[in-house]
MARMAR-812522 format. One record per residue (C-alpha): residue number from 0; residue in one letter; x, y, z. Coordinates in steps of 0.05 Angstrom, whole numbers, plus 32768, in hexadecimal, padded with zeros to 4 digits. Layout:
@nr->NUM rest->A u->X v->Y w->Z
...
END
This chain:
@nr->0 rest->M u->7DD6 v->7B4A w->7DFF
@nr->1 rest->A u->7DE1 v->7B95 w->7DF9
@nr->2 rest->Q u->7E27 v->7B8D w->7E14
@nr->3 rest->I u->7E39 v->7B59 w->7DE0
@nr->4 rest->S u->7E20 v->7B84 w->7DA8
@nr->5 rest->T u->7E47 v->7BC0 w->7DC3
@nr->6 rest->V u->7E86 v->7B96 w->7DC6
@nr->7 rest->L u->7E7C v->7B7D w->7D7F
@nr->8 rest->H u->7E6E v->7BC4 w->7D67
@nr->9 rest->V u->7EAD v->7BDF w->7D88
@nr->10 rest->L u->7ED5 v->7BA4 w->7D6C
@nr->11 rest->S u->7EBD v->7BAF w->7D25
@nr->12 rest->V u->7ED0 v->7BF9 w->7D27
@nr->13 rest->G u->7F11 v->7BE7 w->7D4A
@nr->14 rest->V u->7F22 v->7BB6 w->7D12
@nr->15 rest->F u->7F16 v->7BEF w->7CE0
@nr->16 rest->V u->7F47 v->7C1D w->7D05
@nr->17 rest->I u->7F7C v->7BE7 w->7D0D
@nr->18 rest->A u->7F77 v->7BD5 w->7CC3
@nr->19 rest->L u->7F7E v->7C1F w->7CB1
@nr->20 rest->L u->7FBE v->7C25 w->7CDA
@nr->21 rest->Y u->7FDA v->7BE4 w->7CC0
@nr->22 rest->A u->7FCD v->7BF7 w->7C78
@nr->23 rest->A u->7FEF v->7C3B w->7C80
@nr->24 rest->I u->802D v->7C1C w->7CA2
@nr->25 rest->S u->8030 v->7BE4 w->7C6E
@nr->26 rest->D u->802A v->7C15 w->7C35
@nr->27 rest->V u->8063 v->7C40 w->7C50
@nr->28 rest->R u->8090 v->7C04 w->7C59
@nr->29 rest->T u->8082 v->7BDE w->7C19
@nr->30 rest->L u->8055 v->7C08 w->7BEC
@nr->31 rest->E u->8023 v->7BCF w->7BF0
@nr->32 rest->I u->7FE0 v->7BC5 w->7C13
@nr->33 rest->A u->7FD0 v->7B7B w->7C1B
@nr->34 rest->N u->7F8C v->7B64 w->7C00
@nr->35 rest->W u->7F75 v->7B4C w->7C44
@nr->36 rest->I u->7F74 v->7B94 w->7C5E
@nr->37 rest->P u->7F3C v->7BB0 w->7C31
@nr->38 rest->V u->7F17 v->7B6D w->7C38
@nr->39 rest->T u->7F19 v->7B73 w->7C84
@nr->40 rest->I u->7F03 v->7BBC w->7C81
@nr->41 rest->I u->7EC8 v->7BAE w->7C53
@nr->42 rest->L u->7EB2 v->7B72 w->7C7C
@nr->43 rest->A u->7EB9 v->7B97 w->7CBF
@nr->44 rest->F u->7E89 v->7BCD w->7CA6
@nr->45 rest->L u->7E4D v->7B9D w->7CA5
@nr->46 rest->P u->7E49 v->7B8E w->7CF0
@nr->47 rest->A u->7E59 v->7BD7 w->7D01
@nr->48 rest->A u->7E20 v->7BEE w->7CD4
@nr->49 rest->I u->7DEE v->7BBA w->7CED
@nr->50 rest->L u->7DFF v->7BC9 w->7D36
@nr->51 rest->S u->7DF8 v->7C14 w->7D27
@nr->52 rest->G u->7DB1 v->7C08 w->7D0F
@nr->53 rest->I u->7DBF v->7C1D w->7CC7
@nr->54 rest->P u->7D87 v->7C02 w->7C9B
@nr->55 rest->G u->7D98 v->7BCB w->7C68
@nr->56 rest->T u->7D8B v->7BF9 w->7C2D
@nr->57 rest->S u->7DBD v->7C2C w->7C48
@nr->58 rest->I u->7DF0 v->7BF4 w->7C54
@nr->59 rest->A u->7DE7 v->7BE0 w->7C0B
@nr->60 rest->I u->7DF3 v->7C29 w->7BF6
@nr->61 rest->H u->7E34 v->7C29 w->7C1F
@nr->62 rest->Y u->7E4C v->7BEA w->7BFC
@nr->63 rest->G u->7E34 v->7C05 w->7BB9
@nr->64 rest->T u->7E5B v->7C44 w->7BC3
@nr->65 rest->A u->7E99 v->7C1B w->7BD2
@nr->66 rest->L u->7E8E v->7BF5 w->7B91
@nr->67 rest->I u->7E88 v->7C36 w->7B6A
@nr->68 rest->I u->7EC9 v->7C51 w->7B8A
@nr->69 rest->F u->7EEB v->7C0F w->7B7A
@nr->70 rest->S u->7ED3 v->7C12 w->7B31
@nr->71 rest->G u->7EED v->7C59 w->7B28
@nr->72 rest->G u->7F2E v->7C45 w->7B4A
@nr->73 rest->A u->7F35 v->7C08 w->7B1D
@nr->74 rest->I u->7F33 v->7C36 w->7AE1
@nr->75 rest->L u->7F6A v->7C61 w->7AFF
@nr->76 rest->F u->7F92 v->7C22 w->7B0E
@nr->77 rest->T u->7F8E v->7C0B w->7AC5
@nr->78 rest->K u->7FA9 v->7C4F w->7AB0
@nr->79 rest->G u->7FE3 v->7C4A w->7AE1
@nr->80 rest->L u->7FC8 v->7C83 w->7B0B
@nr->81 rest->A u->7FB9 v->7C5D w->7B4B
@nr->82 rest->G u->7FD4 v->7C20 w->7B6F
@nr->83 rest->G u->7FA8 v->7BE2 w->7B73
@nr->84 rest->G u->7FAF v->7BDD w->7BBF
@nr->85 rest->D u->7F9D v->7C27 w->7BC7
@nr->86 rest->V u->7F5F v->7C1D w->7B9B
@nr->87 rest->K u->7F46 v->7BE2 w->7BC4
@nr->88 rest->F u->7F58 v->7C04 w->7C06
@nr->89 rest->L u->7F35 v->7C45 w->7BF4
@nr->90 rest->A u->7EF6 v->7C21 w->7BDC
@nr->91 rest->A u->7EF1 v->7BF8 w->7C1C
@nr->92 rest->V u->7EFB v->7C35 w->7C48
@nr->93 rest->C u->7EC7 v->7C5D w->7C21
@nr->94 rest->A u->7E93 v->7C2A w->7C35
@nr->95 rest->W u->7E96 v->7C44 w->7C7C
@nr->96 rest->W u->7E7C v->7C89 w->7C6B
@nr->97 rest->N u->7E36 v->7C9D w->7C56
@nr->98 rest->L u->7E2D v->7CC7 w->7C17
@nr->99 rest->E u->7E29 v->7D07 w->7C3F
@nr->100 rest->Q u->7E6E v->7CFD w->7C5D
@nr->101 rest->L u->7E90 v->7CD9 w->7C23
@nr->102 rest->G u->7EA2 v->7D19 w->7BFD
@nr->103 rest->R u->7EC3 v->7D37 w->7C3A
@nr->104 rest->Y u->7EEA v->7CF6 w->7C45
@nr->105 rest->L u->7F02 v->7CF5 w->7BFD
@nr->106 rest->V u->7F18 v->7D3E w->7C02
@nr->107 rest->A u->7F3F v->7D2E w->7C41
@nr->108 rest->V u->7F61 v->7CF4 w->7C1D
@nr->109 rest->A u->7F72 v->7D1F w->7BE1
@nr->110 rest->L u->7F8F v->7D56 w->7C0C
@nr->111 rest->L u->7FB9 v->7D26 w->7C35
@nr->112 rest->G u->7FCF v->7D03 w->7BF4
@nr->113 rest->G u->7FE5 v->7D45 w->7BD7
@nr->114 rest->V u->800E v->7D55 w->7C15
@nr->115 rest->L u->802B v->7D0F w->7C14
@nr->116 rest->G u->803D v->7D17 w->7BCB
@nr->117 rest->L u->8062 v->7D58 w->7BD8
@nr->118 rest->I u->8087 v->7D38 w->7C13
@nr->119 rest->A u->809B v->7CFD w->7BE7
@nr->120 rest->I u->80B5 v->7D2C w->7BB1
@nr->121 rest->L u->80DD v->7D56 w->7BE2
@nr->122 rest->A u->80F6 v->7D19 w->7C09
@nr->123 rest->S u->810C v->7CF6 w->7BC9
@nr->124 rest->R u->813C v->7D30 w->7BBD
@nr->125 rest->M u->815E v->7D27 w->7C00
@nr->126 rest->D u->8191 v->7CEE w->7C01
@nr->127 rest->R u->818F v->7CE4 w->7C4C
@nr->128 rest->I u->8143 v->7CDA w->7C4D
@nr->129 rest->R u->8143 v->7CB1 w->7C0D
@nr->130 rest->R u->8171 v->7C7E w->7C2E
@nr->131 rest->L u->8141 v->7C78 w->7C6A
@nr->132 rest->V u->8101 v->7C6F w->7C42
@nr->133 rest->P u->8106 v->7C32 w->7C14
@nr->134 rest->W u->80CE v->7C47 w->7BE3
@nr->135 rest->L u->80EE v->7C8A w->7BD2
@nr->136 rest->E u->8111 v->7C84 w->7B90
@nr->137 rest->E u->8147 v->7CAD w->7B6F
@nr->138 rest->G u->8134 v->7CCB w->7B2D
@nr->139 rest->D u->80F5 v->7CE8 w->7B0F
@nr->140 rest->T u->80CE v->7D04 w->7B4A
@nr->141 rest->M u->808F v->7D09 w->7B20
@nr->142 rest->K u->808C v->7CBD w->7B20
@nr->143 rest->Q u->809D v->7CB8 w->7B6A
@nr->144 rest->P u->8073 v->7C82 w->7B8C
@nr->145 rest->V u->8049 v->7C9B w->7BC5
@nr->146 rest->P u->802C v->7C6E w->7BFB
@nr->147 rest->Y u->7FE6 v->7C8A w->7BF2
@nr->148 rest->G u->7FCC v->7C5A w->7C28
@nr->149 rest->I u->7FE4 v->7C8D w->7C5A
@nr->150 rest->A u->7FB4 v->7CC1 w->7C3D
@nr->151 rest->I u->7F7B v->7C8F w->7C3A
@nr->152 rest->A u->7F85 v->7C7A w->7C82
@nr->153 rest->G u->7F94 v->7CC1 w->7C9A
@nr->154 rest->G u->7F55 v->7CDC w->7C7A
@nr->155 rest->A u->7F2D v->7CA5 w->7C9D
@nr->156 rest->L u->7F4C v->7CB5 w->7CE0
@nr->157 rest->I u->7F41 v->7D00 w->7CD7
@nr->158 rest->M u->7EF8 v->7CF2 w->7CC6
@nr->159 rest->F u->7EEF v->7CBB w->7CFA
@nr->160 rest->D u->7EBE v->7CE1 w->7D24
@nr->161 rest->T u->7E8F v->7CE7 w->7CE9
@nr->162 rest->L u->7E87 v->7C9C w->7CDE
@nr->163 rest->P u->7E3D v->7C8B w->7CDE
@nr->164 rest->V u->7E4C v->7C49 w->7D01
@nr->165 rest->L u->7E70 v->7C62 w->7D3F
@nr->166 rest->P u->7E5B v->7C3E w->7D7F
@nr->167 rest->D u->7E40 v->7C6B w->7DB6
@nr->168 rest->L u->7E7F v->7C5C w->7DDE
@nr->169 rest->F u->7EAA v->7C7E w->7DAA
@nr->170 rest->V u->7E79 v->7CB7 w->7DA0
@nr->171 rest->N u->7E7B v->7CC5 w->7DEB
@nr->172 rest->L u->7EC8 v->7CC2 w->7DEC
@nr->173 rest->L u->7ED0 v->7CEF w->7DAF
@nr->174 rest->G u->7E9C v->7D20 w->7DC9
@nr->175 rest->E u->7EC0 v->7D2F w->7E09
END
């Protein structure tokens, strides 16, 4: 029975990582993050949390935190300051961190997003790059779209070893 739970634990965390990568690639290609991605991420957290021994009240706090992040993001979305896919994606990913690590994760996302924004502005001024990257637009660089899913996924991958739901297998691999 322990082997089955270990496999399920690794699979749920693996689904999280695959969804992160898929979202980042999708966002770069189309500036969209499909709804199934944050849904998959938020659902995959539950078995990972249960198999990690996280108490039910703490799991509820994780989901509550995601809801708060989503609510704040929805306000930004209504003001035109954030994309809807980015808001849903960020909220779902935030569920995976406890409150102690969440601030560090959000700082990582913000820093990566800032770098990504600068790259987008610089790249939009270079004709050769603009032709290669379909979402770069000619014109006002202050309104340049940025695939922020890269920053959201990148921050999660940078902070991966701080996930409170990591299976022992991953902890052992990352510790070596």
